[in-house]
C-alpha positions as a Markdown table, in Angstrom:
| # | Residue | x | y | z |
|---|---|---|---|---|
| 1 | Met | 104.3 | 29.8 | 31.4 |
| 2 | Val | 104.0 | 28.9 | 35.1 |
| 3 | Lys | 106.6 | 26.4 | 36.2 |
| 4 | Lys | 105.0 | 23.4 | 37.8 |
| 5 | Asn | 106.2 | 22.1 | 41.1 |
| 6 | Lys | 106.8 | 18.4 | 41.5 |
| 7 | Phe | 105.3 | 16.3 | 44.3 |
| 8 | Tyr | 106.5 | 12.7 | 45.0 |
| 9 | Val | 104.5 | 10.8 | 47.7 |
| 10 | Thr | 105.0 | 7.2 | 48.9 |
| 11 | Thr | 103.2 | 4.7 | 51.1 |
| 12 | Pro | 105.2 | 2.0 | 52.8 |
| 13 | Ile | 105.1 | -1.1 | 50.6 |
| 14 | Tyr | 102.7 | -3.5 | 52.2 |
| 15 | Tyr | 103.9 | -6.9 | 53.5 |
| 16 | Val | 102.0 | -9.7 | 51.7 |
| 17 | Asn | 101.6 | -12.1 | 54.6 |
| 18 | Ser | 97.8 | -11.5 | 54.3 |
| 19 | Ala | 95.1 | -9.6 | 52.4 |
| 20 | Pro | 94.8 | -5.8 | 52.7 |
| 21 | His | 92.9 | -4.5 | 55.8 |
| 22 | Ile | 91.6 | -1.2 | 57.0 |
| 23 | Gly | 95.1 | -0.1 | 58.3 |
| 24 | Ser | 96.8 | -0.4 | 54.8 |
| 25 | Ala | 93.7 | 1.2 | 53.3 |
| 26 | Tyr | 94.1 | 4.2 | 55.7 |
| 27 | Thr | 97.7 | 5.0 | 54.7 |
| 28 | Thr | 97.0 | 4.6 | 51.0 |
| 29 | Ile | 93.9 | 6.8 | 51.1 |
| 30 | Ala | 95.8 | 9.5 | 52.9 |
| 31 | Ala | 98.6 | 9.4 | 50.3 |
| 32 | Asp | 95.9 | 9.5 | 47.5 |
| 33 | Ile | 94.4 | 12.6 | 49.0 |
| 34 | Leu | 97.7 | 14.4 | 49.0 |
| 35 | Ala | 98.4 | 13.2 | 45.5 |
| 36 | Arg | 95.0 | 14.4 | 44.2 |
| 37 | Trp | 95.3 | 17.7 | 46.1 |
| 38 | Asn | 98.7 | 18.4 | 44.5 |
| 39 | Lys | 97.3 | 17.6 | 41.0 |
| 40 | Leu | 94.4 | 20.0 | 41.7 |
| 41 | Gln | 97.1 | 22.7 | 42.5 |
| 42 | Gly | 98.6 | 22.0 | 39.1 |
| 43 | Asn | 101.7 | 20.2 | 40.4 |
| 44 | Asp | 103.4 | 17.3 | 38.6 |
| 45 | Val | 102.7 | 14.3 | 40.9 |
| 46 | Phe | 104.2 | 10.8 | 41.2 |
| 47 | Phe | 102.4 | 8.6 | 43.7 |
| 48 | Leu | 104.0 | 5.2 | 44.6 |
| 49 | Thr | 102.6 | 2.2 | 46.5 |
| 50 | Gly | 103.2 | -1.5 | 46.2 |
| 51 | Thr | 104.0 | -4.7 | 48.0 |
| 52 | Asp | 107.0 | -6.1 | 49.9 |
| 53 | Glu | 107.3 | -9.8 | 49.0 |
| 54 | His | 110.4 | -11.4 | 50.3 |
| 55 | Gly | 111.5 | -12.8 | 53.7 |
| 56 | Gln | 111.3 | -15.6 | 56.2 |
| 57 | Lys | 107.7 | -15.0 | 57.2 |
| 58 | Ile | 106.5 | -15.3 | 53.6 |
| 59 | Gln | 108.5 | -18.4 | 53.1 |
| 60 | Gln | 106.9 | -20.0 | 56.2 |
| 61 | Ile | 103.3 | -19.0 | 55.3 |
| 62 | Ala | 103.7 | -20.2 | 51.7 |
| 63 | Glu | 105.1 | -23.6 | 52.9 |
| 64 | Glu | 102.2 | -24.0 | 55.4 |
| 65 | Ala | 99.7 | -23.3 | 52.6 |
| 66 | Gly | 101.5 | -25.8 | 50.4 |
| 67 | Leu | 102.4 | -23.2 | 47.8 |
| 68 | Lys | 105.6 | -21.9 | 46.3 |
| 69 | Pro | 106.4 | -18.4 | 47.7 |
| 70 | Lys | 106.0 | -16.8 | 44.2 |
| 71 | Glu | 102.5 | -18.3 | 43.8 |
| 72 | Phe | 101.5 | -17.1 | 47.3 |
| 73 | Val | 102.8 | -13.5 | 46.8 |
| 74 | Asp | 101.2 | -13.2 | 43.3 |
| 75 | Asp | 97.8 | -13.9 | 44.8 |
| 76 | Ile | 98.1 | -11.4 | 47.6 |
| 77 | Ala | 99.6 | -8.7 | 45.4 |
| 78 | Lys | 96.7 | -9.1 | 43.1 |
| 79 | Lys | 94.3 | -8.6 | 46.1 |
| 80 | Phe | 96.1 | -5.4 | 47.0 |
| 81 | Lys | 95.8 | -4.1 | 43.4 |
| 82 | Glu | 92.1 | -4.9 | 43.3 |
| 83 | Thr | 91.4 | -3.3 | 46.7 |
| 84 | Phe | 93.3 | -0.1 | 45.8 |
| 85 | Lys | 91.3 | 0.1 | 42.5 |
| 86 | Leu | 88.0 | -0.1 | 44.5 |
| 87 | Leu | 89.3 | 2.5 | 47.0 |
| 88 | Asn | 89.8 | 4.8 | 44.0 |
| 89 | Ile | 93.5 | 5.1 | 44.5 |
| 90 | Ser | 95.3 | 7.1 | 41.8 |
| 91 | Asn | 98.8 | 5.7 | 42.2 |
| 92 | Asp | 101.2 | 6.2 | 39.2 |
| 93 | Asn | 103.0 | 2.9 | 39.9 |
| 94 | Phe | 102.5 | -0.3 | 41.9 |
| 95 | Ile | 105.9 | -1.8 | 42.7 |
| 96 | Arg | 106.5 | -5.3 | 43.7 |
| 97 | Thr | 109.8 | -6.3 | 45.2 |
| 98 | Thr | 109.7 | -9.5 | 43.0 |
| 99 | Asp | 109.8 | -7.3 | 39.9 |
| 100 | Glu | 112.9 | -8.2 | 37.8 |
| 101 | Lys | 114.0 | -4.5 | 37.4 |
| 102 | His | 113.8 | -4.1 | 41.2 |
| 103 | Ile | 115.9 | -7.2 | 41.9 |
| 104 | Lys | 118.5 | -6.1 | 39.4 |
| 105 | Glu | 118.9 | -2.7 | 41.0 |
| 106 | Val | 119.0 | -4.1 | 44.6 |
| 107 | Lys | 121.9 | -6.4 | 43.5 |
| 108 | Lys | 123.7 | -3.4 | 42.0 |
| 109 | Ile | 123.5 | -1.3 | 45.2 |
| 110 | Leu | 124.5 | -4.3 | 47.4 |
| 111 | Gln | 127.6 | -4.7 | 45.2 |
| 112 | Glu | 128.3 | -0.9 | 45.4 |
| 113 | Leu | 128.0 | -0.9 | 49.3 |
| 114 | Tyr | 130.3 | -4.0 | 49.4 |
| 115 | Asp | 132.9 | -2.4 | 47.1 |
| 116 | Lys | 132.8 | 0.7 | 49.4 |
| 117 | Lys | 133.6 | -1.6 | 52.3 |
| 118 | Leu | 130.4 | -0.5 | 54.0 |
| 119 | Ile | 129.3 | -4.2 | 54.2 |
| 120 | Tyr | 131.5 | -6.8 | 55.9 |
| 121 | Lys | 131.2 | -10.4 | 56.8 |
| 122 | Gly | 130.8 | -11.4 | 60.4 |
| 123 | Ile | 128.9 | -13.4 | 63.0 |
| 124 | Tyr | 125.7 | -11.6 | 64.0 |
| 125 | Glu | 123.9 | -12.3 | 67.2 |
| 126 | Ala | 120.6 | -10.6 | 68.0 |
| 127 | Tyr | 117.0 | -11.0 | 69.0 |
| 128 | Tyr | 114.9 | -11.4 | 65.9 |
| 129 | Cys | 111.1 | -11.1 | 65.6 |
| 130 | Val | 109.9 | -13.0 | 62.5 |
| 131 | Gly | 106.5 | -11.1 | 62.8 |
| 132 | Cys | 108.3 | -7.7 | 62.5 |
| 133 | Glu | 111.0 | -9.0 | 60.2 |
| 134 | Gln | 113.2 | -6.9 | 62.5 |
| 135 | Tyr | 116.1 | -7.3 | 64.9 |
| 136 | Lys | 115.3 | -6.1 | 68.4 |
| 137 | Thr | 117.5 | -4.7 | 71.1 |
| 138 | Lys | 117.0 | -6.0 | 74.7 |
| 139 | Gln | 115.6 | -2.6 | 75.7 |
| 140 | Glu | 112.9 | -2.8 | 73.0 |
| 141 | Leu | 111.5 | -6.0 | 74.5 |
| 142 | Ile | 108.8 | -6.0 | 77.2 |
| 143 | Asp | 109.0 | -8.9 | 79.6 |
| 144 | Gly | 111.3 | -10.5 | 77.1 |
| 145 | Lys | 108.7 | -10.3 | 74.3 |
| 146 | Cys | 108.2 | -8.2 | 71.1 |
| 147 | Pro | 105.8 | -5.4 | 72.2 |
| 148 | Leu | 103.9 | -5.7 | 68.9 |
| 149 | His | 103.6 | -9.4 | 68.4 |
| 150 | Lys | 103.6 | -10.5 | 72.1 |
| 151 | Arg | 106.1 | -13.3 | 71.3 |
| 152 | Glu | 109.6 | -14.0 | 72.5 |
| 153 | Pro | 112.0 | -13.3 | 69.6 |
| 154 | Gln | 114.4 | -15.9 | 68.3 |
| 155 | Ile | 118.0 | -15.5 | 69.3 |
| 156 | Ile | 119.9 | -15.7 | 66.0 |
| 157 | Lys | 123.6 | -16.2 | 65.9 |
| 158 | Glu | 124.9 | -17.0 | 62.4 |
| 159 | Glu | 127.3 | -16.0 | 59.7 |
| 160 | Ser | 126.0 | -12.8 | 58.1 |
| 161 | Tyr | 126.9 | -9.8 | 56.1 |
| 162 | Ile | 126.7 | -6.6 | 58.2 |
| 163 | Phe | 126.1 | -3.0 | 57.2 |
| 164 | Lys | 128.1 | -0.3 | 59.0 |
| 165 | Leu | 125.1 | 1.6 | 60.3 |
| 166 | Ser | 127.0 | 2.8 | 63.3 |
| 167 | Ser | 129.3 | 5.0 | 61.2 |
| 168 | Phe | 126.3 | 7.1 | 60.1 |
| 169 | Gln | 125.0 | 7.8 | 63.7 |
| 170 | Asp | 126.4 | 11.4 | 64.1 |
| 171 | Lys | 125.4 | 12.5 | 60.7 |
| 172 | Leu | 121.9 | 11.1 | 61.0 |
| 173 | Leu | 121.4 | 12.8 | 64.4 |
| 174 | Lys | 122.5 | 16.1 | 63.0 |
| 175 | Leu | 120.2 | 15.8 | 60.0 |
| 176 | Ile | 117.2 | 14.8 | 62.1 |
| 177 | Lys | 117.7 | 17.4 | 64.8 |
| 178 | Ser | 118.1 | 20.2 | 62.2 |
| 179 | Asp | 115.0 | 19.0 | 60.3 |
| 180 | Lys | 117.0 | 18.5 | 57.1 |
| 181 | Tyr | 115.6 | 15.0 | 57.5 |
| 182 | Leu | 112.2 | 16.0 | 58.8 |
| 183 | Ile | 110.3 | 13.6 | 61.0 |
| 184 | Ser | 106.7 | 14.6 | 62.0 |
| 185 | Pro | 104.8 | 14.7 | 64.3 |
| 186 | Gln | 107.3 | 16.1 | 66.9 |
| 187 | Lys | 106.8 | 13.3 | 69.4 |
| 188 | Arg | 108.0 | 10.8 | 66.8 |
| 189 | Lys | 111.0 | 12.9 | 66.0 |
| 190 | Asn | 111.9 | 12.9 | 69.7 |
| 191 | Glu | 111.5 | 9.1 | 69.9 |
| 192 | Val | 113.9 | 8.7 | 67.0 |
| 193 | Ile | 116.5 | 11.1 | 68.5 |
| 194 | Ser | 116.4 | 9.2 | 71.8 |
| 195 | Phe | 116.8 | 5.9 | 70.0 |
| 196 | Ile | 119.8 | 7.0 | 68.0 |
| 197 | Glu | 121.4 | 8.6 | 71.1 |
| 198 | Glu | 121.4 | 5.2 | 72.8 |
| 199 | Gly | 123.8 | 4.2 | 70.0 |
| 200 | Leu | 123.3 | 2.7 | 66.6 |
| 201 | Lys | 124.8 | -0.8 | 66.1 |
| 202 | Asp | 125.8 | -2.3 | 62.8 |
| 203 | Ile | 123.0 | -4.4 | 61.3 |
| 204 | Ser | 122.8 | -7.7 | 59.6 |
| 205 | Ile | 121.7 | -7.4 | 55.9 |
| 206 | Ser | 121.7 | -11.1 | 55.0 |
| 207 | Arg | 120.5 | -14.5 | 56.1 |
| 208 | Leu | 122.1 | -17.8 | 55.1 |
| 209 | Lys | 120.2 | -19.1 | 52.0 |
| 210 | Ser | 120.0 | -22.5 | 53.7 |
| 211 | Lys | 117.7 | -20.9 | 56.3 |
| 212 | Val | 115.9 | -18.2 | 54.2 |
| 213 | Asn | 116.0 | -18.9 | 50.5 |
| 214 | Trp | 113.1 | -16.6 | 49.6 |
| 215 | Gly | 115.0 | -13.4 | 49.0 |
| 216 | Ile | 117.4 | -11.6 | 46.6 |
| 217 | Glu | 120.7 | -13.5 | 46.4 |
| 218 | Leu | 123.8 | -11.4 | 47.4 |
| 219 | Pro | 125.8 | -10.7 | 44.2 |
| 220 | Phe | 129.1 | -11.2 | 46.1 |
| 221 | Asp | 128.1 | -14.4 | 48.0 |
| 222 | Lys | 125.5 | -16.9 | 46.6 |
| 223 | Glu | 125.1 | -18.6 | 49.9 |
| 224 | His | 123.3 | -15.6 | 51.4 |
| 225 | Thr | 120.0 | -13.8 | 50.6 |
| 226 | Cys | 119.4 | -10.1 | 51.2 |
| 227 | Tyr | 117.7 | -9.3 | 54.5 |
| 228 | Val | 114.3 | -7.9 | 53.7 |
| 229 | Trp | 114.6 | -4.2 | 54.7 |
| 230 | Ile | 117.4 | -3.3 | 52.3 |
| 231 | Asp | 115.5 | -4.9 | 49.5 |
| 232 | Ala | 112.2 | -3.2 | 50.6 |
| 233 | Phe | 113.6 | 0.3 | 51.0 |
| 234 | Trp | 115.1 | 0.4 | 47.6 |
| 235 | Asn | 111.5 | 0.3 | 46.1 |
| 236 | Tyr | 111.3 | 4.1 | 46.6 |
| 237 | Val | 114.0 | 4.4 | 44.0 |
| 238 | Thr | 113.1 | 1.6 | 41.6 |
| 239 | Gly | 109.4 | 2.5 | 41.8 |
| 240 | Leu | 110.2 | 5.6 | 39.8 |
| 241 | Asp | 109.8 | 3.7 | 36.6 |
| 242 | Thr | 112.3 | 5.4 | 34.3 |
| 243 | Lys | 115.5 | 7.6 | 34.6 |
| 244 | Lys | 113.4 | 10.5 | 33.4 |
| 245 | Asp | 110.9 | 9.9 | 36.3 |
| 246 | Phe | 113.8 | 9.6 | 38.7 |
| 247 | Asp | 115.5 | 12.8 | 37.5 |
| 248 | Lys | 112.2 | 14.7 | 37.7 |
| 249 | Phe | 110.8 | 13.4 | 41.0 |
| 250 | Trp | 113.6 | 12.3 | 43.3 |
| 251 | Ser | 113.6 | 12.8 | 46.3 |
| 252 | Pro | 110.3 | 12.0 | 48.0 |
| 253 | Asp | 108.4 | 15.1 | 49.3 |
| 254 | Ile | 106.6 | 13.0 | 51.8 |
| 255 | Gln | 106.8 | 9.4 | 52.9 |
| 256 | Leu | 103.8 | 8.1 | 54.9 |
| 257 | Met | 104.0 | 5.2 | 57.4 |
| 258 | Ala | 102.8 | 3.9 | 60.7 |
| 259 | Asn | 105.0 | 4.0 | 63.8 |
| 260 | Asp | 106.0 | 0.4 | 63.7 |
| 261 | Ile | 108.4 | 1.0 | 60.8 |
| 262 | Leu | 109.6 | 4.5 | 61.8 |
| 263 | Arg | 112.9 | 3.4 | 63.4 |
| 264 | Val | 114.1 | 1.6 | 60.4 |
| 265 | His | 113.0 | 4.4 | 58.1 |
| 266 | Ala | 114.8 | 7.0 | 60.3 |
| 267 | Thr | 118.1 | 5.0 | 60.5 |
| 268 | Ile | 118.7 | 2.3 | 57.9 |
| 269 | Trp | 116.9 | 4.0 | 55.0 |
| 270 | Pro | 118.7 | 7.4 | 55.2 |
| 271 | Ala | 122.0 | 5.7 | 56.0 |
| 272 | Leu | 121.8 | 3.7 | 52.8 |
| 273 | Leu | 121.0 | 6.9 | 50.8 |
| 274 | Leu | 123.9 | 8.8 | 52.4 |
| 275 | Ala | 126.2 | 5.8 | 51.7 |
| 276 | Leu | 125.2 | 5.9 | 48.0 |
| 277 | Asn | 125.2 | 9.7 | 47.7 |
| 278 | Tyr | 121.4 | 10.1 | 47.1 |
| 279 | Glu | 119.5 | 13.1 | 48.3 |
| 280 | Leu | 117.3 | 12.3 | 51.4 |
| 281 | Pro | 113.5 | 12.4 | 51.4 |
| 282 | Lys | 112.2 | 15.8 | 52.6 |
| 283 | Lys | 109.7 | 14.5 | 55.2 |
| 284 | Leu | 108.6 | 11.3 | 57.0 |
| 285 | Phe | 105.1 | 11.6 | 58.4 |
| 286 | Val | 104.0 | 9.0 | 60.9 |
| 287 | His | 100.4 | 8.3 | 61.6 |
| 288 | Gly | 99.0 | 6.4 | 64.5 |
| 289 | Tyr | 97.7 | 2.9 | 65.1 |
| 290 | Phe | 94.1 | 1.7 | 64.8 |
| 291 | Thr | 92.0 | 0.1 | 67.5 |
| 292 | Ile | 88.7 | -1.5 | 66.5 |
| 293 | Asn | 85.9 | -0.6 | 69.0 |
| 294 | Gly | 88.7 | 0.1 | 71.5 |
| 295 | Glu | 90.6 | -3.1 | 71.0 |
| 296 | Lys | 93.9 | -3.6 | 69.2 |
| 297 | Met | 93.3 | -4.9 | 65.6 |
| 298 | Ser | 94.6 | -8.5 | 65.3 |
| 299 | Lys | 93.8 | -11.7 | 63.4 |
| 300 | Ser | 93.8 | -13.7 | 66.7 |
| 301 | Leu | 91.0 | -11.4 | 68.1 |
| 302 | Gly | 89.1 | -11.8 | 64.8 |
| 303 | Asn | 88.5 | -8.1 | 64.5 |
| 304 | Val | 90.5 | -7.3 | 61.3 |
| 305 | Ile | 88.1 | -5.4 | 59.0 |
| 306 | Ser | 88.2 | -5.7 | 55.2 |
| 307 | Pro | 87.8 | -2.4 | 53.4 |
| 308 | Leu | 85.9 | -4.3 | 50.7 |
| 309 | Tyr | 83.1 | -5.1 | 53.1 |
| 310 | Leu | 82.8 | -1.5 | 54.1 |
| 311 | Ile | 82.8 | -0.2 | 50.5 |
| 312 | Asp | 80.1 | -2.7 | 49.6 |
| 313 | Lys | 77.8 | -1.8 | 52.5 |
| 314 | Tyr | 78.3 | 2.0 | 52.5 |
| 315 | Ser | 80.4 | 3.5 | 49.7 |
| 316 | Val | 84.0 | 4.1 | 48.9 |
| 317 | Asp | 83.6 | 7.8 | 49.6 |
| 318 | Thr | 82.0 | 7.2 | 52.9 |
| 319 | Leu | 84.9 | 5.1 | 54.0 |
| 320 | Arg | 87.5 | 7.7 | 52.7 |
| 321 | Tyr | 85.6 | 10.5 | 54.4 |
| 322 | Tyr | 85.2 | 8.7 | 57.8 |
| 323 | Leu | 88.8 | 7.6 | 58.0 |
| 324 | Met | 90.1 | 11.1 | 57.3 |
| 325 | Arg | 87.6 | 13.1 | 59.4 |
| 326 | Lys | 87.2 | 11.0 | 62.5 |
| 327 | Ile | 90.8 | 10.1 | 63.1 |
| 328 | Val | 93.3 | 12.9 | 63.8 |
| 329 | Phe | 96.0 | 12.4 | 61.2 |
| 330 | Gly | 99.2 | 11.6 | 63.1 |
| 331 | Glu | 97.4 | 10.3 | 66.2 |
| 332 | Asp | 96.1 | 6.9 | 67.2 |
| 333 | Gly | 92.5 | 6.4 | 66.4 |
| 334 | Asp | 89.6 | 4.0 | 67.0 |
| 335 | Phe | 87.5 | 2.6 | 64.2 |
| 336 | Ser | 83.9 | 1.8 | 64.8 |
| 337 | Glu | 81.4 | 0.7 | 62.2 |
| 338 | Glu | 78.6 | 2.3 | 64.2 |
| 339 | Ala | 80.4 | 5.6 | 64.0 |
| 340 | Leu | 81.0 | 5.1 | 60.3 |
| 341 | Lys | 77.2 | 4.4 | 59.8 |
| 342 | Glu | 76.4 | 7.6 | 61.8 |
| 343 | Ser | 78.7 | 9.6 | 59.6 |
| 344 | His | 77.2 | 8.1 | 56.4 |
| 345 | Asn | 73.6 | 8.7 | 57.4 |
| 346 | Asn | 74.0 | 12.1 | 59.2 |
| 347 | Glu | 76.9 | 14.1 | 57.7 |
| 348 | Leu | 76.9 | 12.7 | 54.2 |
| 349 | Ala | 73.2 | 11.7 | 53.5 |
| 350 | Asn | 71.4 | 14.3 | 55.5 |
| 351 | Lys | 73.7 | 17.3 | 55.3 |
| 352 | Trp | 75.6 | 17.0 | 52.0 |
| 353 | Gly | 73.6 | 14.7 | 49.8 |
| 354 | Asn | 70.3 | 16.3 | 50.8 |
| 355 | Leu | 71.6 | 19.8 | 50.2 |
| 356 | Val | 72.8 | 18.8 | 46.7 |
| 357 | Ser | 69.4 | 17.1 | 45.9 |
| 358 | Arg | 67.3 | 20.0 | 47.1 |
| 359 | Val | 69.3 | 22.7 | 45.2 |
| 360 | Ala | 69.4 | 20.6 | 42.0 |
| 361 | Ala | 65.6 | 20.0 | 42.1 |
| 362 | Leu | 64.9 | 23.7 | 42.7 |
| 363 | Ala | 67.5 | 24.8 | 40.0 |
| 364 | Glu | 65.9 | 22.5 | 37.4 |
| 365 | Lys | 62.6 | 24.2 | 37.8 |
| 366 | Cys | 63.8 | 27.7 | 38.3 |
| 367 | Ser | 66.6 | 29.2 | 36.1 |
| 368 | Leu | 69.4 | 31.0 | 38.0 |
| 369 | Glu | 70.4 | 34.6 | 38.0 |
| 370 | Glu | 74.0 | 35.6 | 38.3 |
| 371 | Thr | 74.9 | 37.6 | 41.5 |
| 372 | Thr | 77.7 | 38.1 | 44.0 |
| 373 | Pro | 78.5 | 34.5 | 45.3 |
| 374 | Leu | 78.7 | 33.6 | 48.9 |
| 375 | Asn | 82.3 | 34.3 | 50.0 |
| 376 | Ser | 84.3 | 31.1 | 50.1 |
| 377 | Lys | 87.8 | 32.7 | 49.7 |
| 378 | Ile | 88.6 | 32.2 | 53.5 |
| 379 | Leu | 87.4 | 28.6 | 53.3 |
| 380 | Ile | 89.7 | 27.9 | 50.3 |
| 381 | Lys | 92.7 | 29.5 | 52.0 |
| 382 | Lys | 92.1 | 27.7 | 55.3 |
| 383 | Thr | 91.6 | 24.3 | 53.5 |
| 384 | Gln | 94.8 | 24.8 | 51.5 |
| 385 | Ala | 96.8 | 25.6 | 54.6 |
| 386 | Leu | 95.4 | 22.7 | 56.6 |
| 387 | Ile | 96.0 | 20.1 | 53.9 |
| 388 | Glu | 99.5 | 21.3 | 53.3 |
| 389 | Asn | 100.1 | 21.1 | 57.0 |
| 390 | Leu | 98.7 | 17.5 | 56.9 |
| 391 | Glu | 95.8 | 18.4 | 59.1 |
| 392 | Leu | 93.4 | 16.4 | 57.0 |
| 393 | Asp | 90.7 | 16.0 | 59.6 |
| 394 | Lys | 90.6 | 19.8 | 60.3 |
| 395 | Ala | 90.4 | 20.5 | 56.5 |
| 396 | Leu | 87.3 | 18.3 | 56.4 |
| 397 | Asn | 85.9 | 20.1 | 59.5 |
| 398 | Glu | 86.3 | 23.5 | 57.7 |
| 399 | Ile | 84.6 | 22.3 | 54.5 |
| 400 | Phe | 81.7 | 20.7 | 56.4 |
| 401 | Ser | 81.3 | 23.8 | 58.5 |
| 402 | Phe | 80.8 | 25.7 | 55.2 |
| 403 | Ile | 78.2 | 23.0 | 54.1 |
| 404 | Asp | 76.4 | 23.6 | 57.4 |
| 405 | Gln | 76.3 | 27.3 | 56.5 |
| 406 | Leu | 74.8 | 26.5 | 53.1 |
| 407 | Asn | 72.1 | 24.4 | 54.8 |
| 408 | Glu | 71.3 | 27.3 | 57.2 |
| 409 | Tyr | 71.2 | 29.7 | 54.2 |
| 410 | Ile | 68.7 | 27.6 | 52.2 |
| 411 | Gln | 66.5 | 27.2 | 55.4 |
| 412 | Ser | 66.5 | 30.9 | 56.1 |
| 413 | Lys | 66.0 | 32.1 | 52.5 |
| 414 | Lys | 63.4 | 29.4 | 51.6 |
| 415 | Pro | 63.9 | 29.5 | 47.8 |
| 416 | Trp | 61.2 | 26.8 | 47.3 |
| 417 | Glu | 58.7 | 29.5 | 48.4 |
| 418 | Thr | 60.4 | 32.7 | 47.0 |
| 419 | His | 61.8 | 31.2 | 43.8 |
| 420 | Asp | 64.7 | 33.6 | 44.3 |
| 421 | Lys | 67.0 | 33.0 | 41.3 |
| 422 | Lys | 69.9 | 34.8 | 42.9 |
| 423 | Val | 69.8 | 32.8 | 46.1 |
| 424 | Leu | 69.8 | 29.6 | 44.0 |
| 425 | Tyr | 72.8 | 30.8 | 42.1 |
| 426 | Gln | 74.6 | 31.5 | 45.4 |
| 427 | Leu | 73.8 | 28.0 | 46.6 |
| 428 | Val | 74.9 | 26.3 | 43.4 |
| 429 | Asn | 78.2 | 28.3 | 43.5 |
| 430 | Gly | 78.7 | 27.3 | 47.1 |
| 431 | Ile | 78.1 | 23.6 | 46.3 |
| 432 | Lys | 80.7 | 23.9 | 43.4 |
| 433 | Asp | 83.3 | 25.3 | 45.8 |
| 434 | Ala | 82.7 | 22.6 | 48.5 |
| 435 | Ser | 82.7 | 19.8 | 45.9 |
| 436 | Ile | 86.1 | 20.9 | 44.4 |
| 437 | Leu | 87.7 | 21.2 | 47.8 |
| 438 | Leu | 86.2 | 17.7 | 48.8 |
| 439 | Ser | 87.4 | 16.1 | 45.5 |
| 440 | Pro | 90.7 | 14.8 | 46.8 |
| 441 | Phe | 88.8 | 13.1 | 49.7 |
| 442 | Met | 85.6 | 12.0 | 47.9 |
| 443 | Pro | 86.5 | 12.0 | 44.2 |
| 444 | Glu | 83.5 | 9.9 | 43.0 |
| 445 | Thr | 80.9 | 12.0 | 44.7 |
| 446 | Ser | 82.5 | 15.3 | 43.6 |
| 447 | Glu | 82.6 | 14.1 | 40.0 |
| 448 | Lys | 78.8 | 13.2 | 40.2 |
| 449 | Ile | 78.1 | 16.7 | 41.6 |
| 450 | Ala | 80.2 | 18.4 | 38.9 |
| 451 | Lys | 78.2 | 16.6 | 36.2 |
| 452 | Ile | 74.9 | 17.8 | 37.8 |
| 453 | Phe | 75.9 | 21.5 | 38.0 |
| 454 | Asn | 78.1 | 21.5 | 34.9 |
| 455 | Phe | 81.5 | 22.6 | 36.3 |
| 456 | Glu | 85.0 | 21.2 | 36.1 |
| 457 | Ile | 87.0 | 19.9 | 39.1 |
| 458 | Ser | 89.9 | 22.3 | 38.7 |
| 459 | Leu | 91.6 | 25.2 | 40.4 |
| 460 | Lys | 90.4 | 27.6 | 37.7 |
| 461 | Ser | 86.8 | 26.5 | 38.3 |
| 462 | Leu | 87.3 | 26.9 | 42.1 |
| 463 | Asn | 88.5 | 30.5 | 41.7 |
| 464 | Glu | 85.7 | 31.6 | 39.3 |
| 465 | Ser | 82.0 | 32.0 | 39.7 |
| 466 | Ile | 79.9 | 29.2 | 38.2 |
| 467 | Lys | 78.5 | 29.7 | 34.7 |
| 468 | Ile | 74.7 | 29.4 | 34.4 |
| 469 | Ser | 73.6 | 26.3 | 32.6 |
| 470 | Lys | 70.8 | 23.7 | 32.4 |
| 471 | Ile | 70.7 | 21.7 | 35.6 |
| 472 | Lys | 69.0 | 18.3 | 36.1 |
| 473 | Lys | 68.0 | 16.9 | 39.4 |
| 474 | Val | 70.0 | 14.0 | 40.6 |
| 475 | Asp | 69.7 | 10.4 | 42.0 |
| 476 | Ile | 70.3 | 10.2 | 45.8 |
| 477 | Leu | 74.1 | 10.6 | 46.4 |
| 478 | Phe | 74.2 | 8.7 | 49.7 |
| 479 | Lys | 71.5 | 6.1 | 50.3 |
| 480 | Lys | 70.9 | 5.8 | 54.1 |
| 481 | Val | 72.0 | 2.5 | 55.7 |
């Protein structure tokens, strides 16, 4: 019996200060593609996503809305779950940092760190951006403002419990430089190394409860609540539901995130794991930021796009396809609805949907005859290598280059005139191969195509020629917009 490999993938847990937008959809779809691809390869997969629900910002927004923080976060977490369901996300668990099990585990590790004398009480003074829920160094500010939120941070000076982050500086630097804690792309790794070489300072891990009461109470001092990042990071551990899951899947094979939370994931998170003798994640992969029609996405500009609107107007698979093909994974990218519409109508409706419809209609009238299939072995190998190297846009380019070849083949062979059963067999087999390779990206469409041509979405089916069966023509896969 072949031993299965395990694959554990995480998204960041999303901060519930507002409903999900296209940025959170992007990271989650990418993680879903990697999870589905690994399932297709026969690996055992655990895919974790969820919501980060404590902190000063949530407390303030809930108060402004006249709600208790728990009521507010319950509503937003529900919206995330509903959106991810509509995006066809195949996560194994959705963790919330207000889950009782999570709170209990966070208290346990806080106590352990305190007992190890890695947490001490002191007066902490620093710049603090409520928008980021992060402390900032003076060097990080631009014209005295947070570069992300364009606001002057608060200067906080108060009694606090402090984590000895500085004592992990040399070890972290060594692990990151040697790629034992792998940060990708390379430019992000270089940024982190520069940041650590400037010197890591000990960090505050608590706020006075009189100022921030919406948080996990410190087990060794009831007057303080846990600062949000420690609480948030531990989700990657508590999100593995059972001890059996933890033993099987720890540590994460890949953790996806945007650049705004890289520094804390490259310093505080691994330092906590080292402090508590946990194995480190294998890879952090950092994707870029979005602009919308060339402008930064922000609520104040009124250009935050809801994925629900796009799913409703186009289709879930159109959105998944566009985000992964048109934005180089790991780079900044621009989102434009006009470009999405063009992709939907041209690449999906004209090229892919039309090919499937034509071949299905011809195959329904004319039975197939088995012959040597068109060679897709190179395509399969290339796609596998590109996905495993996280070049998701390039993988889609390869598959659609093959679809272009199928379209050229049908045009040159004209089976509607020749009724050539062997040519039709080759086209049906090519559609099978492309559909299976596309299934992690466009699961709904691939399932529909599999039902038309009677094949399974599986590695076995990909590596075998299609069996001849009765084929029925199909409804339009992508209605033009």
